[in-house]
C-alpha positions in Angstrom: 0.0 0.0 0.0 1.5 3.4 -1.0 1.5 6.3 1.3 -0.2 8.5 -1.3 -3.5 6.7 -0.7 -3.8 8.4 2.7 -4.1 11.9 1.4 -7.5 11.5 -0.3 -8.8 9.3 2.4 -8.0 11.5 5.4 -9.3 14.6 3.7 -12.8 13.3 4.0 -12.5 11.7 7.5 -15.1 12.1 10.2 -13.1 12.0 13.4 -14.4 12.1 16.9 -11.3 13.7 18.3 -10.9 14.1 22.0 -8.5 17.0 21.4 -8.8 20.5 19.8 -7.5 24.0 19.9 -4.0 25.3 19.3 -0.5 26.2 20.7 3.0 25.0 20.5 4.7 23.5 23.6 8.3 22.4 23.7 9.8 19.9 26.0 13.3 19.5 24.7 15.2 21.5 22.0 14.6 22.3 18.4 15.6 20.1 15.5 16.7 16.5 15.0 20.1 15.1 15.2 21.8 11.9 14.0 23.0 9.2 16.3 26.7 9.8 15.9 28.9 9.0 18.9 27.4 10.2 22.1 25.2 12.8 20.5 21.8 13.2 22.0 19.0 11.8 19.8 16.2 14.3 19.4 12.7 13.2 18.7 9.7 15.1 17.5 6.2 14.4 18.7 3.0 15.8 17.2 -0.4 15.8 18.8 -3.5 18.0 18.5 -4.1 20.5 21.3 -6.6 19.6 24.0 -7.8 21.4 27.1 -5.3 23.0 29.5 -5.3 20.1 32.0 -4.5 17.5 29.3 -1.9 19.7 27.7 -0.2 20.1 31.1 0.0 16.4 31.7 1.9 15.9 28.4 4.3 18.8 29.2 5.0 17.3 32.6 5.5 13.7 31.3 7.8 14.8 28.5 9.9 16.9 30.9 10.2 13.8 33.0 11.1 11.6 30.0 13.8 14.1 29.0 15.2 14.0 32.6 15.1 10.2 32.7 16.9 9.9 29.3 19.2 12.9 29.8 22.2 12.7 27.6 20.6 10.0 25.4 17.2 11.1 24.1 15.4 14.4 24.1 11.8 14.8 23.0 10.1 17.9 21.6 6.3 18.1 21.5 4.5 20.2 18.9 0.9 20.8 19.8 -1.1 21.6 16.7 -4.3 23.7 16.4 -7.3 21.6 15.4 -10.5 23.4 16.4 -13.4 22.1 14.3 -11.4 21.8 11.2 -9.0 19.2 9.9 -5.8 21.3 10.5 -4.1 18.4 12.3 -4.9 15.9 9.6 -3.9 18.4 6.9 -0.5 18.8 8.5 -0.1 15.0 8.6 -1.1 14.8 4.9 1.5 17.4 4.0 4.2 15.6 6.0 3.3 12.3 4.4 3.7 13.8 0.9 7.1 15.3 1.8 8.3 12.4 3.9 8.7 14.7 6.9 6.5 13.1 9.5 7.7 13.4 13.1 9.2 10.5 15.0 6.1 10.1 17.2 2.6 10.8 16.1 -0.8 10.9 17.9 -3.8 9.6 16.0 -7.5 8.9 16.7 -8.1 5.2 17.4 -10.2 4.4 14.3 -7.5 5.8 12.1 -4.8 3.4 13.2 -5.6 0.7 10.6 -5.6 3.4 7.9 -2.2 4.7 9.0 -0.8 1.2 9.2 -2.1 0.1 5.8 -0.7 3.3 4.3 2.8 2.8 5.8 2.6 5.9 7.9 3.4 4.0 11.2 5.4 0.9 12.0 4.6 -2.1 14.1 5.8 -2.0 17.8 5.3 -5.6 18.9 9.0 -6.1 19.7 9.0 -3.1 22.1 6.1 -4.2 24.3 6.3 -7.2 26.6 3.6 -9.7 27.2 3.1 -8.1 30.6 2.5 -4.7 28.9 0.0 -6.2 26.5 -1.9 -7.9 29.3 -2.0 -4.7 31.2 -3.6 -2.7 28.5 -7.4 -3.0 28.6 -8.5 -5.4 25.9 -10.1 -2.7 23.6 -6.8 -0.8 23.5 -5.1 -3.9 22.0 -8.0 -4.5 19.7 -7.9 -0.9 18.5 -4.2 -0.8 18.0 -3.8 -4.1 16.2 -3.9 -4.4 12.4 -3.2 -7.7 10.5 -2.0 -9.3 13.7 0.6 -6.5 14.4 0.4 -4.0 17.2 0.9 -0.4 16.0 -0.3 2.1 18.5 -1.3 1.9 22.2 -4.0 4.2 23.5 -3.2 7.3 25.6 -6.4 6.8 27.6 -9.8 5.0 27.1 -13.4 6.0 26.8 -16.8 4.5 27.2 -20.5 5.1 26.7 -22.9 4.3 29.6 -26.5 5.0 30.3 -26.9 7.9 32.6 -30.2 8.1 34.5 -32.1 10.8 36.4 -32.6 9.4 39.9 -35.6 11.6 40.7 -37.4 10.4 37.6 -36.5 6.8 38.3 -37.8 7.1 41.9 -41.0 8.8 40.6 -41.8 5.7 38.6 -40.4 3.1 41.0 -37.6 2.1 38.6 -34.3 0.7 39.9 -31.6 0.7 37.3 -29.2 -2.3 37.5 -25.8 -2.1 39.2 -24.6 -5.6 38.4 -23.5 -6.6 34.9 -25.6 -9.7 34.9 -28.7 -7.5 35.4 -28.0 -5.0 32.6 -31.1 -3.8 30.8 -32.0 -5.4 27.5 -33.1 -3.2 24.7 -36.7 -4.0 25.5 -36.3 -3.3 29.2 -34.8 0.1 28.3 -37.6 0.6 25.9 -40.1 0.0 28.7 -38.3 2.5 30.8 -38.5 5.1 28.0 -42.2 4.4 27.4 -42.9 4.8 31.1 -40.9 8.1 31.6 -41.6 9.8 28.3 -44.4 12.2 29.3 -45.0 15.7 30.6 -42.3 17.2 28.4 -39.7 14.6 29.2 -38.1 12.3 26.6 -37.4 8.7 27.5 -33.8 9.2 26.5 -31.2 11.5 25.1 -28.9 9.6 22.8 -27.6 11.8 19.9 -24.6 13.9 20.7 -23.9 14.6 17.0 -24.9 13.2 13.7 -21.4 12.2 12.6 -18.9 9.9 14.3 -21.1 9.5 17.4 -23.5 7.5 15.3 -20.9 4.8 14.7 -19.2 5.1 18.0 -22.3 4.5 20.0 -24.6 2.4 17.9 -22.2 -0.1 16.4 -22.6 -1.8 19.8 -26.2 -2.8 18.9 -24.8 -4.8 16.0 -22.1 -6.4 18.2 -24.6 -7.3 21.0 -26.7 -9.0 18.3 -23.8 -11.2 17.3 -22.5 -9.4 14.2 -20.6 -6.2 13.4 -20.6 -3.6 10.7 -17.9 -5.4 8.7 -16.3 -8.9 8.9 -13.4 -9.6 11.3 -10.8 -8.8 8.5 -12.5 -5.5 7.7 -12.7 -6.5 4.1 -16.5 -6.8 3.6 -19.7 -5.1 4.9 -22.3 -7.0 2.9 -23.8 -9.6 5.1 -22.7 -7.8 8.2 -24.0 -4.2 8.5 -27.1 -5.3 6.5 -27.4 -8.7 8.1 -30.6 -9.8 9.8 -29.1 -8.8 13.2 -28.1 -5.4 11.7 -31.6 -4.8 10.3 -33.1 -5.7 13.7 -30.8 -3.3 15.5 -31.5 -0.4 13.1 -35.3 -1.2 13.3 -35.1 -0.8 17.0 -33.6 2.7 16.7 -36.3 3.5 14.1 -39.0 2.3 16.6 -37.7 4.7 19.3 -37.7 7.5 16.8 -41.2 6.8 15.5 -42.5 6.8 19.0 -40.7 10.0 19.8 -38.9 8.5 22.8 -35.9 10.6 22.0 -35.3 14.0 20.4 -33.5 13.6 17.1 -32.3 17.2 17.4 -31.7 17.5 21.1 -30.7 20.4 23.1 -27.2 19.7 24.4 -28.2 20.0 28.0 -31.6 18.1 27.7 -30.6 15.5 30.3 -29.0 17.9 32.7 -32.1 20.1 32.7 -34.4 17.1 33.6 -35.9 16.9 30.1 -34.7 13.3 29.5 -35.0 10.4 31.9 -31.9 8.6 30.6 -28.9 9.6 28.4 -26.3 7.7 26.4 -23.1 9.5 27.1 -19.6 9.2 28.4 -17.2 10.2 31.2 -16.7 13.5 29.4 -20.2 14.5 30.4 -19.7 14.1 34.1 -17.6 17.3 34.9 -20.5 19.4 33.4 -23.1 17.8 35.7 -21.8 19.9 38.6 -23.3 23.0 36.9 -26.8 21.6 37.4 -27.2 21.3 41.2 -30.8 20.0 40.9 -29.6 17.0 38.8 -29.3 13.7 40.7 -27.7 11.3 38.4 -26.6 7.7 38.3 -25.0 5.3 35.8 -26.0 1.9 34.5 -24.7 -0.3 31.7 -25.0 0.1 28.0 -28.2 -1.8 27.1 -27.8 -5.2 25.4 -29.9 -7.3 23.1 -31.9 -10.0 25.0 -29.8 -13.1 24.9 -26.9 -11.2 23.4 -23.6 -10.0 24.7 -23.1 -7.1 27.0 -20.8 -4.7 25.2 -19.9 -1.0 25.2 -18.2 1.5 22.9 -14.5 2.4 23.4 -11.7 4.1 21.7 -9.7 7.3 22.0 -6.4 8.8 20.9 -3.4 6.6 20.5 0.3 7.2 19.7 2.8 5.4 17.4 6.1 5.7 15.6 6.1 7.1 12.1 7.8 5.3 9.2 9.8 8.4 8.6 11.6 8.3 11.9 15.4 7.8 11.7 15.3 6.6 15.3 12.5 4.0 15.6 14.0 2.3 18.7 14.2 5.6 20.6 10.8 6.7 19.3 9.4 3.4 20.6 10.8 4.2 24.0 9.0 7.5 23.9 5.7 5.8 23.0 6.2 3.3 25.9 6.7 6.2 28.3 3.7 8.2 27.1 1.5 5.1 27.6 3.0 3.5 30.7 1.2 3.2 34.0 2.2 6.6 35.3 1.2 8.4 32.1 -2.1 6.5 31.9 -2.9 7.3 35.5 -2.0 11.0 35.3 -3.9 11.6 32.1 -7.0 9.7 33.3 -7.1 11.8 36.5 -6.6 15.1 34.6 -9.3 14.6 32.0 -11.9 12.5 34.0 -11.6 9.6 31.5 -10.9 5.9 32.1 -7.3 4.7 31.9 -5.9 2.6 29.1 -4.0 0.3 31.6 -5.6 -1.9 34.1 -2.8 -1.1 36.6 -3.7 2.6 36.5 -7.0 1.9 38.1 -5.2 0.7 41.2 -4.6 4.3 42.3 -8.0 5.6 41.3 -10.2 4.3 44.1 -13.2 6.3 42.8 -13.6 3.6 40.1 -14.2 0.9 42.7 -17.5 2.4 43.8 -20.7 3.5 42.1 -21.2 5.3 39.8 -17.8 5.1 38.2 -17.5 1.3 38.9 -19.8 0.8 35.9 -17.4 2.6 33.6 -14.4 0.6 34.9 -16.3 -2.7 34.5 -17.2 -1.9 30.9 -13.7 -0.7 30.0 -11.8 -3.6 31.5 -14.2 -6.4 30.4 -16.7 -5.9 27.7 -15.7 -2.8 25.6 -15.2 -3.1 21.8 -13.2 -0.8 19.5 -14.7 0.5 16.3 -14.0 -1.6 13.2 -10.3 -2.0 12.5 -10.2 -1.3 8.7 -8.2 1.1 6.5 -11.5 2.1 4.9 -13.1 3.2 8.2 -13.6 6.8 7.0 -16.0 5.7 4.4 -17.7 3.2 6.6 -18.4 5.7 9.4 -19.6 8.5 7.1 -22.0 6.2 5.3 -23.2 4.4 8.4 -24.0 7.6 10.2 -25.9 9.0 7.2 -27.9 5.8 7.0 -28.8 5.8 10.7 -30.1 9.3 10.5 -32.1 8.5 7.4 -33.5 5.4 9.1 -34.5 7.4 12.2 -36.5 9.8 10.0 -38.3 7.0 8.3 -36.1 5.6 5.5 -36.4 1.9 4.6 -34.1 0.0 6.9 -32.8 -2.7 4.6 -32.3 -0.4 1.6 -30.4 2.1 3.7 -28.0 -0.6 5.1 -27.6 -2.3 1.8 -26.4 1.0 0.4 -23.8 1.3 3.2 -22.6 -2.2 2.4 -22.4 -1.5 -1.4 -20.4 1.7 -1.0 -18.0 0.3 1.6 -17.3 -2.9 -0.3 -16.6 -1.0 -3.5 -14.3 1.4 -1.6 -12.4 -1.4 0.0 -12.1 -3.3 -3.3 -10.9 -0.2 -5.2 -8.3 1.0 -2.7 -7.3 -1.7 -0.3 -7.8 -5.2 -1.8 -4.6 -7.0 -2.1 
């Protein structure tokens, strides 16, 4: 696979992105040096800017890396403005074209397969021990592995849970489950929505945006039903996204929309203001809850299909070594440092997101009790990454469009068949070997 393929693909990507903004931070000195004699090897690391707390963690950890490797390796971090545009991806595209990628590169989880297939990043299997791999939560390994090679560990993890309004639940005598074996089925969740959707309150709030969120959240209905959007190899969507199980999952979402149990164009704070009894959301929502003192909230598990597997979304930003690096061994050391237990712990605490390593949870006692225990249980046991395929950008765009069409009344099978047709053609044209 030639690197040139990546340019056209990334230009159209729909990326969730947990980072945005802009500035340049340096931890280390400018430039890059060779490895002659005892000369210090200098590494460049690119990542998109995030919030201040997250940026500060990286600055601190890189300063500590440079101190630990003083006289041997020095890492410089460039934090790139992203905002609501594709500035970060555009910068990567330009660097791919000119063979000037940095040594270490951050990437959104669903993009790893695309980067690997396009020879932008290199495998890191030899640099991570079996103990390391077992310490990463399973979804991190799943997300970072392409064609049985491990390319990029996650910097942190994510999840989607079902938040609920305690006052509304108490009003109707509903007790949400707090044990995995009791997780609500789709129909049980439907019954809760039907019961609570009255007097200006929706049964649930479940659309954050109409782009990447649609794949991130709702792919799990396919997985719980025993299938996925594409096959395990990522080469084919026909018979998967449009399978009987897939049609059933999409029909369930259409049923909720038809009965107006959720608002397809919700106000961002609908749940916080008591206008929705439940909400599909993630840890990123929790810090904002404090701005609504009347809100009493709890967490229960992502609903599953009756008789199907309990599952939950996962995936966030990862970091890898670029194929342009002249110092892949040292760059791999930097990747290991940025994703070790200490980095995972500090980042998770700073941004109120679950950690990418099991060992990091040892120093975060808050995840041992409700409500955060639900998040930890999902992340460490049942979470699934989005499809690992180099054609993911096309898949997520077309799948999101299809779900929105289905929610407003489009034919379920025809809509999903269209996703399968477009994806399979895209994969055959650009990625078939």
